[in-house]
SEKOL-153523 format. One line per 10 residues: for each residue x, y, z of C-alpha. Coordinates in pm, 1 decimal, decimal comma. Layout:
BEGIN
X:Y:Z; ...;
***
This chain:
BEGIN
-7198,3:16964,4:-17272,8; -7007,9:16635,0:-17229,9; -7183,5:16374,1:-17037,5; -6994,0:16023,7:-16953,8; -7216,7:15717,6:-16773,0; -7031,7:15492,5:-16532,5; -7208,7:15168,2:-16344,3; -7080,6:15021,1:-16065,1; -7241,7:14813,1:-15775,1; -7619,3:14892,0:-15872,7;
-7541,4:15254,3:-15936,6; -7591,0:15444,0:-16235,7; -7332,0:15756,8:-16258,9; -7404,1:16025,5:-16524,0; -7131,4:16313,6:-16529,7; -7220,3:16618,8:-16721,0; -6959,7:16897,9:-16759,4; -7085,1:17228,6:-16921,6; -7369,7:17417,3:-16919,8; -7789,3:17267,3:-16898,6;
-7945,3:17456,2:-17120,5; -8181,4:17454,4:-17386,4; -7899,7:17367,6:-17667,0; -7793,0:17050,7:-17429,8; -8115,4:16965,2:-17287,3; -8190,4:16738,9:-17530,2; -7871,0:16526,2:-17571,2; -7902,4:16490,7:-17147,7; -8247,6:16399,6:-17225,3; -8159,8:16110,1:-17496,0;
-7867,4:15968,9:-17294,1; -8114,4:15963,7:-16950,6; -8368,5:15783,7:-17148,9; -8130,2:15545,2:-17281,5; -7992,1:15447,4:-16931,3; -8318,7:15500,2:-16714,4; -8418,8:15133,2:-16799,4; -8066,5:14966,0:-16678,3; -8083,7:15171,4:-16321,4; -8058,1:14911,2:-16054,2;
-8052,0:15087,7:-15747,3; -8011,6:15433,5:-15778,7; -7922,2:15738,3:-16029,6; -7660,3:15985,6:-15966,8; -7616,6:16273,4:-16144,4; -7279,3:16447,9:-16105,9; -7277,8:16791,8:-16128,4; -6937,6:16937,4:-16049,8; -6856,5:17058,7:-16369,0; -7175,4:17219,4:-16436,1;
-7222,4:17604,2:-16365,2; -7547,1:17700,0:-16487,0; -7898,1:17491,4:-16540,8; -8195,5:17649,8:-16687,4; -8553,9:17538,9:-16655,1; -8513,3:17358,4:-16952,2; -8264,2:17106,2:-16778,6; -8457,9:17091,7:-16491,1; -8764,3:16977,3:-16671,1; -8516,1:16650,9:-16793,2;
-8444,8:16611,8:-16427,3; -8778,0:16590,5:-16306,8; -8899,7:16347,0:-16641,1; -8623,0:16131,0:-16573,2; -8710,1:16103,9:-16176,3; -9044,1:16002,7:-16277,5; -8936,5:15759,5:-16484,6; -8723,0:15595,0:-16171,7; -9041,8:15475,3:-16006,4; -8927,5:15588,3:-15672,2;
-8539,9:15447,6:-15683,5; -8340,1:15713,6:-15537,1; -8224,7:16037,5:-15814,2; -7932,5:16218,2:-15641,6; -7734,9:16531,2:-15744,7; -7389,0:16529,5:-15651,2; -7148,2:16847,5:-15587,6; -7344,1:17112,3:-15762,1; -7217,9:17421,7:-15700,9; -7383,2:17756,3:-15543,0;
-7573,6:17864,2:-15799,8; -7720,7:17556,9:-15928,1; -7810,4:17438,3:-15562,2; -8009,9:17778,8:-15575,6; -8167,9:17707,7:-15862,9; -8277,5:17377,4:-15749,6; -8381,3:17532,0:-15407,0; -8574,2:17838,0:-15592,6; -8771,3:17593,5:-15782,6; -8854,7:17346,8:-15462,3;
-8657,7:17050,8:-15637,3; -8485,2:17042,6:-15314,0; -8748,1:16869,4:-15144,5; -8767,2:16631,3:-15431,6; -8458,7:16522,3:-15516,5; -8126,4:16445,0:-15282,8; -7864,2:16645,4:-15351,5; -7531,2:16561,0:-15178,4; -7180,5:16731,9:-15188,9; -6935,5:16404,1:-15251,7;
-7078,9:16043,5:-15219,4; -6797,3:15812,5:-15335,9;
***
């Protein structure tokens, strides 16, 4: 998995490219842990290049969400299979999920 971070106007955007599963979740967790303290306004996870997310990936998202202390956690551009996993897990009600914000 490739991970890139971009900060602009108080928004921290983390773009993911690849599968989010047990072999990549720790890498994402390390990046998010490093970035969470500096999120000014909101955290956006760009998912357009992610074709799979496992329960371990969801756990990384939930952990990051809790550490944001009420700041928005936004999932941008999830494909239909990722969106279905979010729906089945009940996380569509927790996270903001948007097509293309910017």
